C-alpha positions in Angstrom: 0.0 -0.1 0.0 1.0 3.5 -0.5 3.1 5.0 2.5 0.4 7.8 2.8 -2.0 5.2 4.2 0.2 4.5 7.2 -1.4 5.1 10.7 -1.3 3.9 14.2 0.2 0.4 14.9 -2.4 -2.1 16.2 -2.2 -5.5 17.4 -3.0 -8.2 14.8 -4.9 -11.3 15.5 -4.8 -14.2 13.2 -6.2 -17.5 14.7 -5.8 -20.8 12.8 -8.0 -23.5 14.4 -6.2 -26.4 15.9 -6.1 -28.2 12.6 -3.6 -26.0 10.5 -1.3 -22.9 10.4 -1.3 -19.6 8.7 1.8 -18.3 6.8 3.3 -15.9 8.0 2.3 -16.5 11.6 1.3 -13.0 12.8 -0.6 -13.9 16.0 -0.2 -10.9 18.3 2.1 -8.8 16.1 1.7 -5.3 15.6 0.8 -3.8 12.2 0.0 -0.6 10.8 -3.6 0.2 10.1 -4.1 0.1 6.2 -1.1 -2.0 5.6 -1.5 -4.8 3.2 -1.6 -8.4 4.6 -0.9 -11.4 2.5 -1.8 -14.6 4.2 -1.8 -18.4 3.2 -3.7 -21.1 5.1 -2.0 -24.4 5.1 -4.0 -27.4 6.5 -2.2 -30.0 8.5 -2.2 -33.6 7.1 -5.7 -35.1 7.0 -7.5 -31.7 6.8 -8.6 -29.1 4.3 -9.1 -25.4 4.3 -12.8 -24.3 4.7 -12.8 -20.6 5.0 -11.7 -17.3 6.4 -14.0 -15.9 9.2 -13.9 -12.8 11.1 -13.0 -9.1 10.1 -12.7 -10.6 6.5 -14.5 -13.6 4.9 -13.1 -15.8 2.0 -13.1 -19.4 0.7 -9.9 -18.7 -0.8 -6.8 -20.3 1.1 -4.5 -17.2 0.0 -5.9 -13.9 1.3 -4.9 -10.6 0.3 -6.5 -7.8 2.5 -5.7 -4.5 4.5 -5.0 -4.2 8.2 -8.0 -2.6 10.3 -8.5 -1.4 13.8 -9.5 -4.5 16.0 -8.6 -6.8 13.2 -9.5 -10.3 14.0 -9.2 -13.2 11.4 -9.9 -17.0 11.8 -8.8 -19.7 9.5 -11.2 -22.7 9.5 -10.3 -26.2 8.6 -12.2 -29.5 8.6 -11.3 -33.1 8.4 -10.5 -34.0 4.6 -13.7 -35.4 3.2 -11.9 -36.5 -0.1 -9.4 -39.1 1.5 -12.2 -41.7 1.5 -13.4 -41.1 -2.0 -10.3 -40.6 -4.1 -9.8 -42.8 -7.1 -11.1 -43.8 -10.5 -14.7 -43.5 -11.5 -16.4 -44.9 -14.5 -20.0 -44.3 -15.6 -22.8 -43.5 -18.1 -25.1 -40.7 -18.8 -28.3 -41.1 -20.6 -31.9 -39.5 -20.6 -34.2 -41.0 -18.1 -37.5 -39.8 -19.8 -36.6 -40.3 -23.4 -35.2 -43.4 -25.4 -31.6 -43.5 -25.2 -29.9 -41.9 -28.4 -26.5 -41.9 -29.6 -26.3 -38.0 -29.8 -27.5 -37.6 -26.1 -25.8 -40.3 -24.1 -22.2 -41.5 -23.4 -19.6 -42.6 -21.2 -17.7 -40.7 -18.3 -14.4 -41.2 -16.6 -12.9 -39.2 -13.6 -10.0 -39.7 -11.4 -10.3 -37.8 -8.2 -7.4 -37.0 -5.9 -7.2 -36.7 -2.2 -7.6 -32.9 -2.4 -11.0 -33.1 -4.4 -9.4 -32.1 -7.9 -9.9 -34.4 -10.6 -9.5 -34.9 -14.4 -11.4 -37.1 -16.8 -13.4 -37.1 -20.3 -16.8 -37.4 -21.8 -17.5 -39.7 -24.8 -20.5 -38.7 -26.7 -21.7 -38.5 -30.1 -18.3 -39.6 -31.6 -16.3 -37.1 -29.7 -14.0 -37.1 -26.7 -14.1 -34.2 -24.4 -11.6 -33.7 -21.5 -13.0 -32.3 -18.2 -11.3 -31.2 -15.2 -11.6 -29.1 -11.9 -12.0 -29.3 -8.3 -14.9 -30.4 -6.3 -16.3 -28.3 -3.5 -16.3 -29.3 0.0 -19.9 -30.2 -0.5 -18.9 -32.1 -3.4 -20.5 -30.0 -6.2 -18.9 -29.1 -9.5 -20.1 -27.4 -12.6 -18.4 -26.8 -16.0 -19.4 -25.9 -19.5 -17.7 -28.0 -22.2 -17.5 -26.5 -25.7 -17.8 -29.0 -28.8 -16.7 -28.0 -32.3 -19.8 -27.6 -34.5 -22.1 -28.8 -31.9 -24.0 -27.4 -28.8 -22.2 -26.7 -25.6 -22.4 -29.3 -22.8 -23.5 -28.1 -19.5 -21.9 -30.4 -16.8 -23.2 -30.7 -13.1 -21.5 -33.3 -10.9 -22.0 -34.3 -7.5 -19.1 -36.3 -5.8 -20.7 -38.7 -3.2 -19.1 -37.9 0.3 -19.8 -39.5 3.7 -22.6 -42.1 3.5 -23.0 -41.5 -0.3 -19.2 -42.2 -0.8 -18.3 -44.3 -3.9 -20.4 -42.6 -6.6 -20.6 -39.5 -8.8 -24.0 -38.3 -9.7 -25.3 -35.4 -11.9 -26.5 -34.2 -15.3 -25.0 -33.7 -18.6 -27.2 -31.6 -20.9 -27.4 -29.1 -23.7 -30.3 -27.1 -25.4 -33.4 -29.2 -25.4 -32.1 -32.2 -23.4 -30.6 -33.4 -20.2 -29.1 -36.8 -19.4 -28.8 -38.3 -16.0 -25.2 -39.3 -14.9 -24.0 -42.1 -12.6 -20.5 -43.3 -12.1 -19.1 -45.9 -9.7 -15.8 -46.0 -7.9 -13.2 -48.7 -8.7 -12.6 -50.3 -5.3 -11.3 -53.9 -6.0 -7.7 -54.7 -5.7 -6.1 -58.2 -6.2 -4.3 -58.2 -3.0 -6.0 -56.0 -0.5 -9.7 -56.2 -1.7 -10.1 -58.9 -4.4 -13.3 -59.1 -6.4 -13.8 -62.7 -5.2 -17.5 -62.8 -5.5 -17.4 -61.7 -9.1 -14.3 -63.1 -10.6 -14.8 -65.7 -13.3 -15.5 -66.2 -17.0 -19.1 -65.2 -18.6 -21.0 -65.5 -21.7 -23.3 -62.6 -23.0 -25.8 -62.5 -25.7 -27.3 -59.3 -27.4 -30.6 -61.1 -28.6 -32.2 -60.0 -31.9 -35.7 -58.8 -31.8 -38.6 -60.1 -34.1 -37.7 -60.3 -37.7 -37.3 -56.8 -39.2 -35.5 -56.0 -42.4 -34.5 -52.6 -41.3 -32.6 -53.9 -38.2 -29.8 -56.5 -37.6 -31.5 -60.0 -37.2 -28.4 -61.9 -35.6 -27.7 -62.6 -32.0 -24.7 -60.8 -31.0 -22.5 -62.1 -28.2 -19.2 -61.6 -26.2 -17.0 -63.4 -23.7 -16.4 -61.6 -20.4 -13.3 -62.1 -18.2 -13.3 -60.5 -14.7 -10.0 -60.9 -12.7 -9.3 -60.6 -9.0 -8.7 -56.8 -9.3 -12.1 -56.3 -10.8 -10.8 -55.6 -14.3 -13.5 -56.5 -16.6 -12.7 -57.5 -20.3 -15.5 -57.9 -23.0 -14.8 -59.2 -26.3 -17.4 -60.1 -29.0 -19.4 -58.9 -31.9 -23.0 -57.6 -32.2 -25.8 -59.0 -34.4 -24.4 -57.5 -37.5 -21.0 -58.7 -37.1 -19.6 -55.3 -35.6 -16.7 -56.2 -33.1 -17.0 -54.9 -29.7 -14.2 -54.6 -27.1 -14.3 -53.1 -23.7 -11.9 -52.9 -20.7 -13.3 -51.2 -17.5 -13.5 -51.6 -13.9 -16.1 -53.6 -12.0 -18.1 -51.4 -9.5 -18.6 -52.4 -5.9 -22.1 -53.6 -6.5 -21.1 -55.9 -9.2 -21.9 -53.6 -12.3 -19.9 -51.9 -14.9 -20.9 -49.1 -17.6 -20.8 -50.8 -20.9 -19.8 -48.4 -23.5 -18.3 -48.8 -27.2 -18.1 -46.6 -30.0 -19.2 -48.1 -33.3 -19.3 -47.4 -37.1 -16.4 -44.9 -37.3 -17.9 -43.1 -34.4 -21.3 -43.0 -36.0 -23.0 -45.3 -33.6 -22.5 -46.7 -30.2 -23.7 -49.3 -27.7 -24.3 -48.7 -24.1 -26.0 -49.7 -20.9 -25.2 -50.9 -17.4 -24.4 -54.6 -17.2 -25.1 -56.1 -13.8 -24.0 -59.4 -12.4 -26.7 -61.2 -10.3 -27.1 -64.6 -8.8 -29.7 -66.3 -10.7 -29.4 -69.7 -8.8 -27.5 -71.6 -11.3 -24.6 -69.1 -10.8 -23.8 -65.4 -11.6 -25.4 -64.1 -14.8 -24.5 -60.8 -16.5 -27.7 -58.8 -17.9 -29.4 -55.5 -18.3 -30.7 -53.3 -21.0 -28.4 -52.2 -23.7 -29.1 -49.6 -26.5 -27.3 -50.2 -29.9 -27.5 -47.3 -32.3 -26.2 -46.8 -35.8 -26.6 -43.5 -37.6 -26.9 -43.4 -41.3 -23.7 -44.7 -42.8 -23.3 -46.1 -46.2 -22.4 -49.8 -46.7 -23.9 -53.1 -47.4 -25.8 -53.7 -44.2 -28.4 -51.3 -42.8 -27.1 -48.0 -44.2 -30.3 -46.3 -43.2 -29.4 -46.8 -39.4 -31.3 -48.2 -36.6 -31.6 -48.0 -32.8 -32.1 -51.5 -31.0 -33.1 -51.7 -27.3 -32.2 -55.2 -26.1 -32.2 -56.9 -22.7 -29.1 -59.0 -22.4 -28.9 -62.6 -21.8 -26.0 -64.1 -19.8 -24.3 -67.0 -18.0 -21.3 -68.1 -16.0 -19.0 -70.4 -17.8 -16.9 -73.1 -16.4 -14.8 -75.2 -18.7 -15.8 -78.9 -18.4 -13.6 -81.7 -17.5 -12.6 -84.2 -20.1 -15.5 -86.3 -21.3 -18.2 -83.9 -20.2 -20.3 -81.9 -22.5 -19.7 -78.1 -22.6 -23.6 -77.7 -22.8 -25.7 -80.1 -20.8 -27.4 -81.1 -23.9 -27.2 -84.4 -25.8 -30.0 -84.0 -28.6 -30.5 -80.5 -29.8 -32.2 -78.4 -32.6 -30.2 -76.1 -34.5 -32.2 -73.2 -36.1 -31.6 -70.7 -38.7 -33.8 -67.4 -39.3 -33.5 -64.1 -41.2 -30.4 -63.2 -43.1 -32.2 -63.6 -46.3 -32.8 -67.4 -45.5 -36.4 -67.9 -46.1 -38.2 -69.7 -44.6 -36.8 -70.5 -41.2 -35.1 -73.8 -41.1 -34.1 -76.4 -38.5 -31.6 -79.3 -38.2 -31.3 -81.9 -35.5 -27.9 -82.9 -34.1 -26.2 -84.8 -31.2 -23.4 -83.3 -29.0 -21.1 -86.0 -28.2 -19.1 -86.3 -24.7 -15.9 -85.3 -26.6 -18.0 -82.1 -27.6 -17.9 -83.1 -31.4 -21.2 -82.7 -33.1 -23.0 -85.2 -35.1 -25.6 -83.8 -37.6 -28.7 -86.2 -37.5 -31.1 -84.6 -39.8 -31.1 -81.4 -41.6 -32.7 -79.2 -44.2 -29.4 -77.2 -44.1 -27.2 -78.3 -46.8 -23.5 -78.4 -45.9 -24.2 -77.7 -42.2 -21.1 -78.1 -39.6 -21.2 -77.2 -36.2 -18.0 -76.9 -33.9 -18.3 -76.1 -30.1 -15.3 -75.0 -28.0 -15.1 -76.5 -24.4 -12.4 -73.9 -23.7 -14.3 -70.6 -24.4 -17.9 -71.7 -24.9 -17.7 -70.1 -28.5 -19.4 -71.9 -31.4 -18.9 -71.8 -35.1 -19.7 -73.4 -38.3 -21.0 -73.2 -41.9 -24.2 -73.9 -44.0 -24.9 -73.4 -47.6 -27.0 -70.2 -48.1 -29.7 -70.9 -50.7 -29.6 -67.2 -52.0 -25.8 -67.1 -52.5 -25.4 -71.0 -53.1 -21.9 -70.3 -51.1 -21.0 -71.3 -47.5 -22.5 -69.0 -44.8 -20.3 -68.8 -41.8 -21.8 -68.3 -38.4 -20.4 -67.5 -35.1 -21.9 -67.7 -31.6 -21.5 -68.7 -28.0 -23.0 -71.2 -25.6 -24.8 -70.1 -22.4 -24.3 -72.9 -20.0 -26.8 -71.8 -17.4 -29.7 -71.7 -19.8 -28.4 -74.7 -22.0 -28.8 -72.7 -25.1 -26.5 -71.4 -27.9 -26.8 -68.0 -29.9 -25.1 -66.5 -32.7 -25.2 -64.8 -36.1 -24.6 -65.2 -39.9 -24.6 -62.8 -42.8 -27.0 -63.2 -45.8 -27.0 -61.0 -49.0 -27.7 -57.6 -47.4 -29.0 -58.7 -43.9 -27.7 -60.6 -40.8 -29.6 -63.6 -39.5 -29.8 -65.6 -36.2 -28.8 -69.1 -35.3 -30.0 -70.8 -32.1 -29.1 -74.0 -30.4 -31.5 -75.6 -27.9 -32.5 -78.9 -26.3 -34.6 -80.9 -28.7 -38.3 -81.8 -27.2 
């Protein structure tokens, strides 16, 4: 301050509470009225700065002010609420009142530090948008995220603290829409907190709906591996043959946010996959929305949106001499994929998991079952092309069924395997 502002010297009282200190320590020192003061509040380990109160109020830890008569200042600190919630979070955001759409839904990640700062990203409508900042002591955060050529996203997040620890909630929105956000914290560790209840191998099916020439007719499928650290690896293909791959951490309640970008970022598939105990063992399931916008190509160039309820099963590789699927006599069915009409064949699954075709209307049918991975594959002659039509699929042990897809001339079809009556 200017020397002309100097006046009588007065005692300065700066009171940190018992949880921290101020820099410089000016307790009881003399200072001139009007003199500039520069103070920094530094918390002790396990504490965070809350605010300044007294002659000046502020929520910033660094304070610049002027000395006044009877000046009293108190630095307030509280136990650090972020220590119990630091870590990596993964989640989804989607509208709760409208059908899920590729342009208004997506995936979120955030890594929170022990001081409440975080960095992460939003995946939506083919774009990846970084987000970062610092949560308030109440867990709240807001930010606007600009997107080139698209509307700005309004981000509102609430970090769960105390009894709500372990989750981030909030909203992501733009003009005319708002999606609800949920994210779970990664809590499993192979040594200190193993995912013992959930680890293992699983099969998953994205079932096709009723025959519809505008939508893929095949049953998509995937294998899932969950290790002791809760790392979830999903690998498979959707009902039009599009590959899907995801690696993400399992949440504490046995669910994870499934999200994969598709069709050169012109589509996506997303939904919460939950592991539940269905009596015969753990089964993954849940609703998933699979979207393709208009993209030129052989299959479904006009695009589509499919809402499917997943089917799943745990998988245990059988011992030698045991069938991978507890079925001896089975029916193999083909429907869709320009194969008209629906056609069945009967077969026998032998104890070495080879397959014997016993009767068929499917020329050239061959079926191979893997006892190691529960995957299935084979061929038949497609009547429209007169060429072999390869199919791929998976076996769901708990359900004693198999599901898969094949490609016709301009559409995909479904194959199923189930117990003969």
